[in-house]
NUFI-869739 format. One record per residue (C-alpha): x, y, z; residue number from 1. Coordinates in nm, 3 decimals. Each point is the difference from the previous one (the first is absolute). Layout:
<rs>
<r east="X" north="Y" up="Z" num="NUM"/>
...
</rs>
This chain:
<rs>
<r east="1.302" north="-2.468" up="-2.089" num="1"/>
<r east="0.282" north="-0.187" up="-0.173" num="2"/>
<r east="0.365" north="0.021" up="0.102" num="3"/>
<r east="0.292" north="-0.082" up="-0.230" num="4"/>
<r east="0.340" north="-0.139" up="0.101" num="5"/>
<r east="0.259" north="0.235" up="-0.151" num="6"/>
<r east="0.246" north="-0.288" up="-0.033" num="7"/>
<r east="-0.189" north="-0.289" up="-0.158" num="8"/>
<r east="-0.339" north="0.150" up="-0.091" num="9"/>
<r east="-0.204" north="-0.222" up="0.234" num="10"/>
<r east="-0.349" north="0.143" up="0.055" num="11"/>
<r east="-0.166" north="0.002" up="0.342" num="12"/>
<r east="-0.371" north="0.058" up="-0.058" num="13"/>
<r east="-0.198" north="0.103" up="0.308" num="14"/>
<r east="-0.320" north="-0.121" up="-0.166" num="15"/>
<r east="0.135" north="-0.356" up="-0.028" num="16"/>
<r east="0.201" north="-0.028" up="0.320" num="17"/>
<r east="-0.138" north="-0.064" up="0.347" num="18"/>
<r east="0.215" north="0.271" up="0.159" num="19"/>
<r east="0.021" north="0.356" up="-0.140" num="20"/>
<r east="0.352" north="0.098" up="-0.100" num="21"/>
<r east="0.016" north="0.286" up="0.249" num="22"/>
<r east="-0.082" north="-0.246" up="0.281" num="23"/>
<r east="0.289" north="-0.233" up="-0.083" num="24"/>
<r east="0.285" north="0.004" up="0.255" num="25"/>
<r east="0.319" north="0.188" up="-0.086" num="26"/>
<r east="0.183" north="-0.334" up="-0.007" num="27"/>
<r east="-0.220" north="-0.129" up="-0.286" num="28"/>
<r east="0.193" north="-0.085" up="-0.318" num="29"/>
<r east="-0.084" north="-0.045" up="-0.366" num="30"/>
<r east="-0.094" north="-0.368" up="-0.049" num="31"/>
<r east="0.173" north="-0.004" up="-0.338" num="32"/>
<r east="0.335" north="0.175" up="0.048" num="33"/>
<r east="0.022" north="0.059" up="0.376" num="34"/>
<r east="0.000" north="0.380" up="-0.026" num="35"/>
<r east="-0.105" north="0.202" up="0.303" num="36"/>
<r east="-0.346" north="0.153" up="0.036" num="37"/>
<r east="0.160" north="0.342" up="-0.048" num="38"/>
<r east="0.098" north="-0.105" up="-0.354" num="39"/>
<r east="-0.366" north="0.002" up="-0.107" num="40"/>
<r east="-0.180" north="0.303" up="-0.139" num="41"/>
<r east="-0.368" north="0.062" up="-0.079" num="42"/>
<r east="-0.092" north="-0.077" up="-0.358" num="43"/>
<r east="-0.016" north="0.318" up="-0.205" num="44"/>
<r east="-0.331" north="0.080" up="-0.163" num="45"/>
<r east="0.014" north="-0.020" up="-0.381" num="46"/>
<r east="0.023" north="0.336" up="-0.169" num="47"/>
<r east="-0.309" north="0.115" up="-0.185" num="48"/>
<r east="0.032" north="-0.024" up="-0.373" num="49"/>
<r east="-0.043" north="0.314" up="-0.205" num="50"/>
<r east="-0.116" north="0.022" up="-0.358" num="51"/>
<r east="0.293" north="0.005" up="-0.242" num="52"/>
<r east="0.079" north="0.331" up="-0.166" num="53"/>
<r east="-0.108" north="0.027" up="-0.364" num="54"/>
<r east="0.265" north="-0.100" up="-0.248" num="55"/>
<r east="0.188" north="0.287" up="-0.154" num="56"/>
<r east="-0.050" north="0.063" up="-0.369" num="57"/>
<r east="0.349" north="0.140" up="-0.038" num="58"/>
<r east="0.259" north="-0.211" up="-0.173" num="59"/>
<r east="0.253" north="-0.165" up="0.224" num="60"/>
<r east="0.342" north="0.170" up="-0.004" num="61"/>
<r east="0.264" north="-0.161" up="-0.211" num="62"/>
<r east="0.261" north="-0.193" up="0.202" num="63"/>
<r east="0.320" north="0.188" up="0.055" num="64"/>
<r east="0.344" north="-0.148" up="-0.037" num="65"/>
<r east="0.116" north="-0.174" up="0.312" num="66"/>
<r east="0.283" north="0.180" up="0.175" num="67"/>
<r east="0.258" north="-0.209" up="0.175" num="68"/>
<r east="0.007" north="0.054" up="0.374" num="69"/>
<r east="0.312" north="0.178" up="0.123" num="70"/>
<r east="0.270" north="-0.214" up="0.154" num="71"/>
<r east="0.006" north="-0.020" up="0.378" num="72"/>
<r east="0.233" north="0.245" up="0.167" num="73"/>
<r east="0.236" north="-0.105" up="0.274" num="74"/>
<r east="-0.215" north="0.197" up="0.246" num="75"/>
<r east="-0.294" north="-0.231" up="-0.083" num="76"/>
<r east="0.191" north="-0.308" up="0.109" num="77"/>
<r east="0.003" north="-0.136" up="0.353" num="78"/>
<r east="0.276" north="-0.208" up="0.149" num="79"/>
<r east="-0.135" north="-0.319" up="0.154" num="80"/>
<r east="0.137" north="-0.161" up="0.314" num="81"/>
<r east="0.128" north="-0.360" up="-0.007" num="82"/>
<r east="-0.317" north="-0.111" up="0.177" num="83"/>
<r east="-0.219" north="0.171" up="-0.260" num="84"/>
<r east="0.204" north="-0.151" up="-0.282" num="85"/>
<r east="-0.038" north="-0.344" up="0.159" num="86"/>
<r east="-0.378" north="0.041" up="0.016" num="87"/>
<r east="-0.008" north="0.131" up="-0.358" num="88"/>
<r east="0.201" north="-0.292" up="-0.137" num="89"/>
<r east="-0.208" north="-0.246" up="0.199" num="90"/>
<r east="-0.318" north="0.142" up="-0.154" num="91"/>
<r east="0.156" north="-0.013" up="-0.347" num="92"/>
<r east="0.086" north="-0.364" up="0.061" num="93"/>
<r east="-0.365" north="-0.069" up="0.084" num="94"/>
<r east="-0.104" north="0.179" up="-0.317" num="95"/>
<r east="0.235" north="-0.213" up="-0.208" num="96"/>
<r east="-0.142" north="-0.314" up="0.160" num="97"/>
<r east="-0.348" north="0.110" up="-0.103" num="98"/>
<r east="0.129" north="0.047" up="-0.356" num="99"/>
<r east="0.160" north="-0.348" up="0.002" num="100"/>
<r east="0.354" north="0.134" up="-0.020" num="101"/>
<r east="0.188" north="-0.212" up="0.255" num="102"/>
<r east="0.350" north="0.109" up="-0.105" num="103"/>
<r east="-0.077" north="0.370" up="0.041" num="104"/>
<r east="-0.183" north="-0.073" up="0.327" num="105"/>
<r east="0.308" north="-0.179" up="0.135" num="106"/>
<r east="0.226" north="0.292" up="-0.087" num="107"/>
<r east="-0.229" north="0.249" up="0.172" num="108"/>
<r east="-0.012" north="-0.225" up="0.308" num="109"/>
<r east="0.382" north="-0.001" up="0.010" num="110"/>
<r east="-0.001" north="0.380" up="-0.011" num="111"/>
<r east="-0.270" north="0.014" up="0.269" num="112"/>
<r east="0.203" north="-0.231" up="0.226" num="113"/>
<r east="0.315" north="0.205" up="-0.054" num="114"/>
<r east="-0.163" north="0.333" up="0.085" num="115"/>
<r east="-0.167" north="-0.161" up="0.303" num="116"/>
<r east="0.341" north="-0.120" up="0.123" num="117"/>
<r east="0.148" north="0.353" up="-0.010" num="118"/>
<r east="-0.304" north="0.176" up="0.150" num="119"/>
<r east="0.106" north="0.162" up="0.328" num="120"/>
<r east="-0.196" north="-0.059" up="0.318" num="121"/>
<r east="-0.269" north="0.258" up="0.075" num="122"/>
<r east="0.025" north="0.152" up="0.346" num="123"/>
<r east="-0.363" north="0.113" up="0.029" num="124"/>
<r east="-0.171" north="-0.314" up="-0.133" num="125"/>
<r east="-0.260" north="-0.003" up="0.276" num="126"/>
<r east="-0.352" north="-0.132" up="-0.052" num="127"/>
<r east="-0.136" north="0.351" up="0.062" num="128"/>
<r east="0.217" north="0.148" up="-0.277" num="129"/>
<r east="-0.101" north="-0.280" up="-0.238" num="130"/>
<r east="-0.366" north="0.078" up="0.073" num="131"/>
<r east="0.056" north="0.368" up="-0.081" num="132"/>
<r east="0.179" north="-0.083" up="-0.326" num="133"/>
<r east="-0.281" north="-0.232" up="-0.109" num="134"/>
<r east="-0.259" north="0.272" up="0.062" num="135"/>
<r east="0.210" north="0.240" up="-0.205" num="136"/>
<r east="0.012" north="-0.251" up="-0.285" num="137"/>
<r east="-0.379" north="-0.042" up="0.012" num="138"/>
<r east="-0.048" north="0.376" up="-0.029" num="139"/>
<r east="0.228" north="0.013" up="-0.305" num="140"/>
<r east="-0.195" north="-0.261" up="-0.195" num="141"/>
<r east="-0.285" north="0.238" up="-0.086" num="142"/>
<r east="0.238" north="0.226" up="-0.194" num="143"/>
<r east="0.164" north="-0.296" up="-0.171" num="144"/>
<r east="-0.336" north="-0.145" up="-0.104" num="145"/>
<r east="-0.113" north="0.337" up="-0.138" num="146"/>
<r east="0.317" north="0.026" up="-0.209" num="147"/>
<r east="-0.049" north="-0.354" up="-0.134" num="148"/>
<r east="-0.363" north="0.070" up="-0.089" num="149"/>
<r east="0.086" north="0.326" up="-0.174" num="150"/>
<r east="0.260" north="-0.183" up="-0.210" num="151"/>
<r east="-0.248" north="-0.286" up="-0.071" num="152"/>
<r east="0.268" north="-0.238" up="0.126" num="153"/>
<r east="-0.197" north="-0.309" up="0.102" num="154"/>
<r east="0.311" north="-0.186" up="0.115" num="155"/>
<r east="0.105" north="0.280" up="0.235" num="156"/>
<r east="-0.357" north="0.034" up="0.125" num="157"/>
<r east="-0.010" north="-0.370" up="0.089" num="158"/>
<r east="0.333" north="0.032" up="0.181" num="159"/>
<r east="-0.147" north="0.289" up="0.200" num="160"/>
<r east="-0.311" north="-0.201" up="0.092" num="161"/>
<r east="0.197" north="-0.306" up="0.110" num="162"/>
<r east="0.267" north="0.209" up="0.169" num="163"/>
<r east="-0.247" north="0.207" up="0.201" num="164"/>
<r east="-0.194" north="-0.308" up="0.115" num="165"/>
<r east="0.314" north="-0.184" up="0.105" num="166"/>
<r east="0.131" north="0.310" up="0.180" num="167"/>
<r east="-0.332" north="0.040" up="0.182" num="168"/>
<r east="0.020" north="-0.364" up="0.109" num="169"/>
<r east="0.355" north="0.046" up="0.128" num="170"/>
<r east="-0.109" north="0.313" up="0.186" num="171"/>
<r east="-0.292" north="-0.190" up="0.153" num="172"/>
<r east="0.230" north="-0.280" up="0.116" num="173"/>
<r east="0.253" north="0.244" up="0.145" num="174"/>
<r east="-0.274" north="0.176" up="0.197" num="175"/>
<r east="-0.124" north="-0.336" up="0.126" num="176"/>
<r east="0.355" north="-0.087" up="0.104" num="177"/>
<r east="0.030" north="0.327" up="0.193" num="178"/>
<r east="-0.323" north="-0.087" up="0.183" num="179"/>
<r east="0.048" north="-0.376" up="0.046" num="180"/>
<r east="0.378" north="-0.047" up="0.000" num="181"/>
<r east="0.143" north="-0.348" up="-0.055" num="182"/>
<r east="-0.339" north="-0.153" up="0.074" num="183"/>
<r east="-0.097" north="0.094" up="-0.357" num="184"/>
<r east="0.249" north="-0.253" up="-0.135" num="185"/>
<r east="-0.036" north="-0.271" up="0.263" num="186"/>
<r east="-0.099" north="-0.348" up="-0.121" num="187"/>
<r east="-0.065" north="0.111" up="-0.357" num="188"/>
<r east="0.179" north="0.046" up="-0.332" num="189"/>
<r east="0.089" north="0.290" up="-0.226" num="190"/>
<r east="-0.065" north="-0.031" up="-0.374" num="191"/>
<r east="0.110" north="0.234" up="-0.278" num="192"/>
<r east="-0.144" north="0.004" up="-0.351" num="193"/>
<r east="0.291" north="-0.032" up="-0.242" num="194"/>
<r east="-0.189" north="0.195" up="-0.267" num="195"/>
<r east="-0.125" north="0.317" up="0.173" num="196"/>
<r east="0.161" north="-0.016" up="0.346" num="197"/>
<r east="-0.322" north="-0.034" up="0.203" num="198"/>
<r east="0.071" north="-0.120" up="0.355" num="199"/>
<r east="-0.237" north="-0.238" up="0.176" num="200"/>
<r east="0.014" north="-0.130" up="0.356" num="201"/>
<r east="-0.166" north="-0.337" up="0.055" num="202"/>
<r east="0.058" north="-0.373" up="0.023" num="203"/>
<r east="-0.041" north="-0.045" up="-0.375" num="204"/>
<r east="0.034" north="0.232" up="-0.297" num="205"/>
<r east="-0.330" north="0.130" up="-0.143" num="206"/>
<r east="-0.146" north="-0.197" up="-0.289" num="207"/>
<r east="0.026" north="0.313" up="-0.216" num="208"/>
<r east="0.209" north="0.309" up="0.060" num="209"/>
<r east="-0.248" north="0.271" up="0.106" num="210"/>
<r east="0.191" north="0.257" up="-0.207" num="211"/>
<r east="0.119" north="-0.161" up="-0.325" num="212"/>
<r east="-0.214" north="-0.319" up="0.008" num="213"/>
<r east="0.281" north="-0.253" up="-0.058" num="214"/>
<r east="-0.043" north="-0.346" up="0.163" num="215"/>
<r east="0.141" north="-0.106" up="0.336" num="216"/>
<r east="0.305" north="-0.173" up="-0.147" num="217"/>
<r east="0.129" north="0.344" up="-0.101" num="218"/>
<r east="0.049" north="0.085" up="0.370" num="219"/>
<r east="0.327" north="-0.055" up="0.184" num="220"/>
<r east="0.017" north="-0.084" up="0.368" num="221"/>
<r east="0.234" north="0.231" up="0.190" num="222"/>
<r east="0.203" north="-0.186" up="0.256" num="223"/>
<r east="0.111" north="0.158" up="0.326" num="224"/>
<r east="0.303" north="0.227" up="-0.028" num="225"/>
<r east="-0.012" north="0.014" up="-0.382" num="226"/>
</rs>
């Protein structure tokens, strides 16, 4: 049996390992990204291929004129909170950096900093509530990915893949923190990938990001209290 890490794709093959996956302790972690054992799933068996249907002899329909999509109504719009706007502008800044547009990236960072400065404190920002929100986000990714695939939007599909993996990693770390407390962060460092947001706990950043595969120098070390 082979087991796949849902975060980085690492494969644990029972046939090659000395210890069967089911016999590993609950505290065992992915050797590549540090994900918990619970973040692994059995490898799905490949679907059996069926013979293709015979090609139709009918002529293909003529393309119809493209109809412009109707404009969004006010009811379709959603008002974002300052915190959401800060996160949005921060992500746009990252996108501009990837497109080698430093001026635009700087402007989006200014907006992100402004919205962060006016974001009110959250009364119920407990670790338990954060864990619940992360699980809710994970559940929503399946619908987002389906919509991206139906629209043949490769960019959105990639965002969904990276986003789900990073969210799963954050959820795994939060659960570990609930179980281990401050001992999880004792005598170690926290690293964040500046490209996809993957979080890694260890003395040094990984040589390659387990999610987006950028090198270690793309990671930032998070100092205490920041």
